[in-house]
C-alpha positions as CSV (number, residue, x, y, z in Angstrom):
1,X,-20.5,-15.7,11.4
2,X,-17.8,-17.9,10.2
3,X,-19.1,-20.2,7.3
4,X,-15.8,-21.3,5.9
5,X,-12.1,-20.6,6.0
6,X,-11.7,-21.3,9.8
7,X,-10.2,-24.5,11.0
8,X,-9.3,-25.1,7.4
9,X,-7.0,-23.4,5.0
10,X,-9.4,-22.9,1.9
11,X,-13.2,-21.9,1.4
12,X,-13.2,-18.5,3.0
13,X,-16.7,-17.3,3.8
14,X,-17.7,-14.7,6.4
15,X,-21.0,-13.0,7.1
16,X,-21.0,-9.7,8.7
17,X,-24.5,-8.4,9.8
18,X,-24.1,-4.8,10.4
19,X,-26.6,-1.7,10.4
20,X,-29.4,-4.1,8.9
21,X,-27.0,-5.1,6.2
22,X,-25.9,-8.5,5.4
23,X,-22.5,-8.5,3.9
24,X,-20.4,-11.4,2.7
25,X,-16.6,-11.3,2.7
26,X,-15.4,-13.9,0.2
27,X,-17.5,-17.0,-1.1
28,X,-14.7,-19.5,-1.9
29,X,-14.3,-23.1,-2.9
30,X,-13.1,-25.5,-0.2
31,X,-10.2,-27.3,-1.9
32,X,-8.6,-30.6,-1.2
33,X,-11.8,-32.5,-0.6
34,X,-13.6,-35.0,-2.7
35,X,-15.5,-33.4,-5.7
36,X,-18.9,-34.2,-4.3
37,X,-18.0,-32.6,-0.8
38,X,-21.2,-31.4,1.1
39,X,-19.1,-28.3,2.3
40,X,-19.0,-26.9,-1.4
41,X,-22.3,-28.2,-3.0
42,X,-24.6,-28.4,-0.1
43,X,-27.1,-25.5,0.3
44,X,-25.7,-22.3,1.9
45,X,-26.6,-21.9,5.6
46,X,-27.7,-18.4,4.9
47,X,-30.1,-17.3,2.3
48,X,-28.2,-15.9,-0.8
49,X,-31.2,-13.8,-1.8
50,X,-30.9,-11.8,1.5
51,X,-27.3,-10.9,1.0
52,X,-26.7,-7.1,0.2
53,X,-23.1,-7.0,-0.7
54,X,-20.3,-9.4,-1.5
55,X,-16.8,-8.3,-0.8
56,X,-14.0,-10.3,-2.7
57,X,-10.4,-9.9,-1.0
58,X,-8.6,-11.3,-4.0
59,X,-9.0,-13.7,-7.1
60,X,-7.8,-16.9,-5.8
61,X,-10.6,-19.7,-6.2
62,X,-10.7,-20.5,-2.6
63,X,-12.0,-17.0,-2.0
64,X,-14.4,-16.5,-5.1
65,X,-15.0,-20.1,-6.6
66,X,-18.5,-20.4,-5.3
67,X,-19.8,-17.0,-6.5
68,X,-21.6,-18.8,-9.5
69,X,-23.4,-21.0,-6.9
70,X,-24.3,-18.1,-4.9
71,X,-25.8,-16.6,-8.0
72,X,-27.5,-19.7,-9.0
73,X,-29.3,-19.7,-5.6
74,X,-30.6,-16.2,-6.0
75,X,-27.9,-13.7,-5.0
76,X,-28.6,-10.4,-6.8
77,X,-26.7,-7.9,-4.6
78,X,-23.7,-5.9,-5.4
79,X,-20.1,-7.6,-5.5
80,X,-17.1,-5.2,-4.5
81,X,-13.5,-5.6,-4.9
82,X,-10.4,-3.8,-6.1
83,X,-10.1,-3.2,-9.9
84,X,-7.4,-5.8,-10.4
85,X,-9.4,-8.4,-8.6
86,X,-12.3,-7.8,-10.8
87,X,-10.0,-8.0,-13.9
88,X,-8.7,-11.2,-12.8
89,X,-11.9,-12.8,-11.8
90,X,-13.2,-13.5,-15.3
91,X,-10.2,-15.9,-16.4
92,X,-10.1,-17.4,-13.1
93,X,-13.9,-18.1,-12.9
94,X,-13.9,-19.4,-16.6
95,X,-10.9,-21.9,-15.9
96,X,-13.0,-23.1,-12.8
97,X,-16.0,-23.5,-15.0
98,X,-14.0,-25.5,-17.6
99,X,-13.0,-27.9,-14.9
100,X,-16.2,-28.3,-12.6
101,X,-18.8,-27.3,-15.4
102,X,-18.3,-30.8,-17.0
103,X,-19.8,-32.5,-14.0
104,X,-23.3,-33.4,-14.6
105,X,-23.8,-35.9,-11.8
106,X,-23.7,-33.0,-9.1
107,X,-25.3,-30.5,-11.4
108,X,-22.3,-28.3,-11.5
109,X,-22.8,-27.9,-15.3
110,X,-26.1,-25.8,-14.2
111,X,-23.9,-23.7,-11.8
112,X,-20.7,-23.1,-13.9
113,X,-22.5,-21.6,-16.9
114,X,-21.4,-18.7,-19.1
115,X,-24.8,-17.0,-18.1
116,X,-23.9,-17.1,-14.4
117,X,-20.5,-15.9,-15.0
118,X,-21.8,-13.1,-17.0
119,X,-24.3,-12.2,-14.4
120,X,-21.4,-12.2,-11.8
121,X,-19.5,-9.7,-13.7
122,X,-22.5,-7.5,-14.3
123,X,-23.0,-7.0,-10.4
124,X,-19.3,-6.6,-9.9
125,X,-17.7,-3.1,-9.2
126,X,-14.1,-2.5,-8.9
127,X,-12.5,0.2,-6.5
128,X,-9.0,1.8,-5.8
129,X,-7.2,1.2,-2.6
130,X,-8.3,3.6,0.1
131,X,-11.3,4.7,-2.0
132,X,-14.2,5.5,0.6
133,X,-17.4,3.3,-0.1
134,X,-20.4,4.2,1.9
135,X,-22.8,1.4,2.5
136,X,-25.0,3.1,4.8
137,X,-25.0,6.6,6.5
138,X,-23.2,4.8,9.4
139,X,-21.1,2.3,7.7
140,X,-17.9,3.1,5.6
141,X,-15.6,0.7,3.8
142,X,-12.2,0.8,2.1
143,X,-9.7,-1.6,0.7
144,X,-6.1,-1.7,2.1
145,X,-3.2,-3.5,0.2
146,X,-2.7,-7.0,1.6
147,X,0.5,-7.7,-0.7
148,X,-0.6,-11.1,-1.4
149,X,-1.3,-11.1,-5.1
150,X,-2.1,-8.4,-7.6
151,X,-5.2,-6.5,-6.2
152,X,-5.3,-8.3,-3.0
153,X,-7.0,-6.4,-0.2
154,X,-7.8,-6.2,3.4
155,X,-11.3,-4.8,4.1
156,X,-11.7,-2.2,6.6
157,X,-15.2,-1.5,8.0
158,X,-15.9,1.6,9.9
159,X,-19.1,1.6,12.1
160,X,-19.8,3.8,15.1
161,X,-16.1,5.1,15.3
162,X,-15.0,1.4,15.5
163,X,-12.7,-0.4,12.9
164,X,-13.4,-4.0,11.9
165,X,-10.7,-5.4,9.5
166,X,-10.8,-8.5,7.7
167,X,-7.3,-9.2,6.2
168,X,-7.9,-11.9,3.7
169,X,-4.7,-13.7,2.7
170,X,-1.4,-11.7,3.7
171,X,2.0,-11.4,2.4
172,X,4.6,-12.8,1.6
173,X,6.4,-9.6,1.7
174,X,8.9,-8.7,0.3
175,X,7.5,-9.8,-3.3
176,X,9.5,-9.0,-6.4
177,X,6.2,-7.5,-8.0
178,X,4.1,-6.1,-5.2
179,X,4.5,-3.6,-2.4
180,X,4.6,-4.8,1.1
181,X,1.5,-5.5,3.0
182,X,0.1,-2.3,4.5
183,X,0.8,-1.9,8.3
184,X,-2.4,-2.0,10.4
185,X,-2.0,-0.2,13.7
186,X,-5.6,1.0,14.8
187,X,-8.2,-2.0,14.0
188,X,-10.5,-2.5,17.0
189,X,-11.5,-6.0,15.6
190,X,-9.1,-8.0,13.5
191,X,-10.3,-11.1,11.6
192,X,-7.0,-12.5,10.3
193,X,-5.8,-15.6,8.2
194,X,-2.8,-17.2,9.9
195,X,-1.8,-20.1,7.5
196,X,1.9,-19.3,7.7
197,X,1.6,-17.3,11.0
198,X,4.0,-19.6,12.8
199,X,6.8,-19.5,10.4
200,X,9.5,-17.2,8.7
201,X,10.0,-17.4,5.0
202,X,13.3,-17.3,3.6
203,X,14.6,-13.9,2.3
204,X,14.0,-12.8,-1.5
205,X,17.7,-12.9,-1.9
206,X,17.9,-16.4,-0.6
207,X,14.9,-17.6,-2.9
208,X,16.7,-16.2,-5.9
209,X,20.0,-17.7,-5.2
210,X,18.4,-21.3,-4.6
211,X,16.5,-20.9,-7.9
212,X,19.7,-19.9,-9.8
213,X,21.7,-22.8,-8.3
214,X,19.0,-25.4,-9.3
215,X,18.9,-24.0,-12.8
216,X,22.6,-24.0,-13.2
217,X,23.0,-27.5,-11.9
218,X,20.3,-28.6,-14.2
219,X,21.8,-27.1,-17.2
220,X,25.2,-28.7,-16.4
221,X,23.7,-32.1,-16.6
222,X,21.8,-31.2,-19.8
223,X,18.5,-31.8,-18.0
224,X,15.0,-30.5,-18.6
225,X,13.7,-28.4,-15.7
226,X,9.9,-28.6,-15.2
227,X,8.5,-26.1,-12.6
228,X,4.9,-26.6,-11.6
229,X,3.6,-23.5,-10.3
230,X,0.2,-21.6,-9.6
231,X,-1.1,-19.7,-12.7
232,X,-1.8,-16.6,-10.6
233,X,1.0,-14.5,-9.0
234,X,3.6,-17.3,-8.7
235,X,3.9,-17.8,-12.6
236,X,4.3,-14.0,-13.1
237,X,6.8,-13.8,-10.3
238,X,8.8,-16.7,-11.6
239,X,8.8,-15.1,-15.1
240,X,10.2,-11.8,-13.4
241,X,12.9,-13.9,-11.4
242,X,14.1,-15.6,-14.5
243,X,14.3,-12.4,-16.5
244,X,16.2,-10.9,-13.8
245,X,18.5,-13.8,-13.5
246,X,19.2,-13.9,-17.3
247,X,19.8,-10.2,-17.4
248,X,22.3,-10.4,-14.6
249,X,24.0,-13.4,-16.5
250,X,23.5,-15.5,-13.3
251,X,21.9,-18.3,-15.5
252,X,22.7,-19.4,-19.0
253,X,20.6,-18.5,-22.0
254,X,18.4,-21.5,-22.9
255,X,14.7,-22.1,-24.2
256,X,12.0,-21.2,-21.6
257,X,8.6,-22.3,-22.4
258,X,5.5,-20.8,-20.5
259,X,3.0,-23.7,-20.9
260,X,-0.4,-22.6,-19.3
261,X,-3.2,-20.8,-21.3
262,X,-4.8,-19.7,-17.9
263,X,-1.3,-18.1,-16.8
264,X,-0.8,-16.4,-20.1
265,X,-4.2,-14.8,-19.9
266,X,-3.6,-13.7,-16.3
267,X,-0.1,-12.3,-17.2
268,X,-1.9,-10.2,-19.7
269,X,-4.1,-8.7,-16.9
């Protein structure tokens, strides 16, 4: 059953009921809405107390941002992801709590608490890619590399000889830091995100050339170049690309400031 992330870009939340188990895939914030949006703060349509396992595909808040709310409403099952996703989850959730936890009108200060985040991490277990997880005697699960951000995973369920694959967010291959998205050839059922499914991105070489040209032009004009970017993955890719351009003497040496406490914490991970 689809409870989010369909017909919209954010708010991923899927329920798989299989072999007498209730399994959630992602529990994310729907972004771009008014703060008081019912889609985020209304009651879950399912009963969080009845959920056995929550799988998280990756650490973006539109995939894990509502986990504290799930905890607040009684979820005490297991949370599974890759090891890097678990490591990234704490700074991402604490940052979200710092923003949303200030709101008392909607009671978000009761949801985004240190206690709920601590409980979240205590229920959370990390796994390697391709490590077999036995949910029941009939249901096995493993993570495949989605190539989206560090730790991002497609989740493959095998039940009665059939493969059901949830892709989570995919690509954008080739990445300067990540391996390409794994090829999937044998799924029986594929639940796939398709935000950029109708277009091709420019190549990595083109991206690097455009970035270098903009920096060179800005430097000639004695400008200050401000680059707003996501804290998770984009910031680290940008640092990598800037370093490569400097090492290759394709841009001049200049002061570079990395001004984001969250991005610095994530870079350490």
